[in-house]
C-alpha positions in Angstrom: 6.4 6.3 -23.5 9.5 6.8 -25.7 13.0 5.6 -25.0 13.8 9.3 -24.0 11.0 9.4 -21.4 12.2 9.1 -17.6 10.9 5.7 -16.1 7.9 5.8 -13.8 8.8 5.4 -10.1 6.7 3.0 -8.4 6.9 2.3 -4.6 5.9 -1.0 -3.1 4.7 -0.7 0.6 4.2 -3.4 3.3 4.6 -3.3 6.9 7.9 -4.7 7.4 9.4 -4.6 3.9 10.8 -8.0 4.0 8.8 -10.3 1.8 5.9 -9.1 -0.6 7.2 -5.5 -1.2 10.7 -7.0 -1.9 9.5 -9.2 -4.3 7.5 -6.6 -6.1 10.4 -4.4 -6.2 12.8 -6.9 -7.6 10.3 -8.2 -10.0 9.3 -4.7 -11.6 12.8 -3.8 -11.9 13.5 -7.0 -13.8 10.5 -6.7 -16.1 10.3 -2.7 -16.4 12.6 -2.6 -19.4 13.7 0.9 -18.4 10.2 2.1 -18.3 9.8 1.7 -14.7 12.0 2.0 -11.6 10.8 0.1 -8.6 11.6 0.8 -4.7 10.1 -0.9 -1.7 9.6 0.2 2.0 7.8 -0.7 5.0 5.6 1.1 7.5 7.4 -0.2 10.5 10.3 -2.6 9.6 11.6 -4.2 12.8 15.2 -3.3 14.0 18.0 -4.9 11.7 15.1 -6.0 9.5 16.5 -7.9 6.4 14.7 -9.4 3.3 13.3 -12.8 4.0 15.9 -15.5 2.8 13.2 -17.6 1.2 12.0 -14.7 -0.8 15.6 -14.0 -2.1 15.9 -17.8 -3.0 12.8 -17.7 -5.0 13.8 -14.6 -6.9 17.5 -16.1 -7.5 15.8 -19.5 -9.0 13.6 -17.2 -11.2 16.8 -15.4 -12.6 15.9 -12.0 -11.0 18.6 -10.1 -9.4 18.7 -9.5 -5.6 21.4 -7.1 -5.5 20.9 -4.1 -3.4 17.6 -5.3 -2.1 17.2 -4.3 1.5 14.5 -3.5 4.2 13.9 0.1 4.7 11.4 2.4 6.1 9.0 4.5 4.1 10.2 7.6 5.7 13.2 7.4 3.3 10.7 8.2 0.6 8.8 10.9 2.1 11.5 13.7 2.1 11.9 16.1 -0.5 15.2 14.6 -1.4 13.6 11.2 -2.3 13.0 10.0 -5.8 9.6 11.5 -6.9 7.2 8.7 -7.1 4.5 8.4 -9.7 2.9 5.3 -8.2 2.5 3.8 -4.7 1.1 0.3 -4.3 0.5 -1.3 -1.1 0.8 -5.3 -1.1 -0.2 -6.1 2.1 -3.6 -5.5 4.1 -1.9 -4.0 7.0 0.0 -1.4 5.2 -3.2 -0.4 3.1 -5.0 0.5 6.2 -2.3 2.7 7.9 -1.9 6.6 7.6 0.7 7.2 5.0 3.0 10.1 5.0 2.3 12.8 2.6 4.2 12.0 -0.7 5.7 14.6 -2.5 4.0 15.2 -5.9 0.9 13.4 -4.6 1.4 10.0 -6.7 -1.2 7.7 -7.9 -2.0 4.9 -5.2 -3.5 1.4 -5.2 -3.8 -1.6 -3.2 -2.7 -4.9 -4.6 -3.2 -7.5 -1.7 -1.5 -10.6 -1.1 -1.2 -13.1 1.5 1.9 -13.0 3.5 4.1 -16.0 2.5 6.3 -15.8 5.6 3.2 -16.0 8.1 2.9 -18.7 10.3 4.8 -21.8 11.6 4.9 -24.0 8.4 7.8 -26.0 7.5 10.3 -24.3 5.3 9.2 -26.2 2.0 5.6 -25.0 2.4 6.8 -21.3 3.0 9.1 -21.7 0.1 6.2 -22.7 -2.3 4.0 -19.9 -0.7 6.9 -17.5 -1.9 6.9 -19.1 -5.0 3.3 -18.6 -5.6 3.1 -15.2 -4.5 5.9 -14.2 -6.7 3.9 -16.0 -9.6 0.7 -13.9 -8.9 2.9 -10.6 -8.7 4.4 -11.2 -11.9 1.1 -11.8 -13.8 -0.2 -8.5 -12.3 3.1 -6.6 -13.1 2.9 -8.2 -16.7 -0.2 -6.2 -17.3 1.4 -2.8 -15.8 4.5 -3.0 -18.0 2.7 -3.8 -21.1 0.1 -0.9 -20.7 0.2 1.6 -23.8 1.9 5.0 -22.9 -1.5 7.0 -22.6 -2.6 4.4 -19.6 0.5 5.4 -17.7 0.0 9.3 -18.0 -0.3 10.6 -14.5 -3.9 11.8 -15.1 -5.1 8.1 -15.8 -2.6 6.2 -13.7 -4.8 6.2 -10.6 -7.7 4.6 -12.3 -5.4 2.1 -14.2 -3.6 1.0 -11.1 -6.8 0.7 -9.1 -8.5 -1.4 -11.9 -5.7 -3.7 -11.9 -6.3 -4.5 -8.3 -9.1 -6.8 -9.3 -6.7 -8.8 -11.7 
């Protein structure tokens, strides 16, 4: 990809769009160096769903911007007016098993599962550490993605490349 190439649009999906998908969106936008534009959404965010405050705290402590992050439904990205996605990645096992909308342009898809750092009744400091660990694991996989050579990001090869990275 050259500097004049449009960025690759990547949508991260989870059920509620409050933790893992929000982390991935913020991280890729921070790391993508203009080659990527990340978005996130949920298959069924709760009414008035907001990003998990512990996730936002972990991102901010890592120097990653949280400006503009919000929980939203995947329906926002399934319309003809929505940004065209090149790659859609599910980051939770529930969303991976759900029937997704028909995405305009038929983007490449992959599943990169991570445990839910917000699950359970653990003390806040334990959950904060779970968010930090999840962010660290995501960052390692996203570093691989952002450093791929342009030919690996070609639409014809993106599907296999993204799925191969699920084992990373």
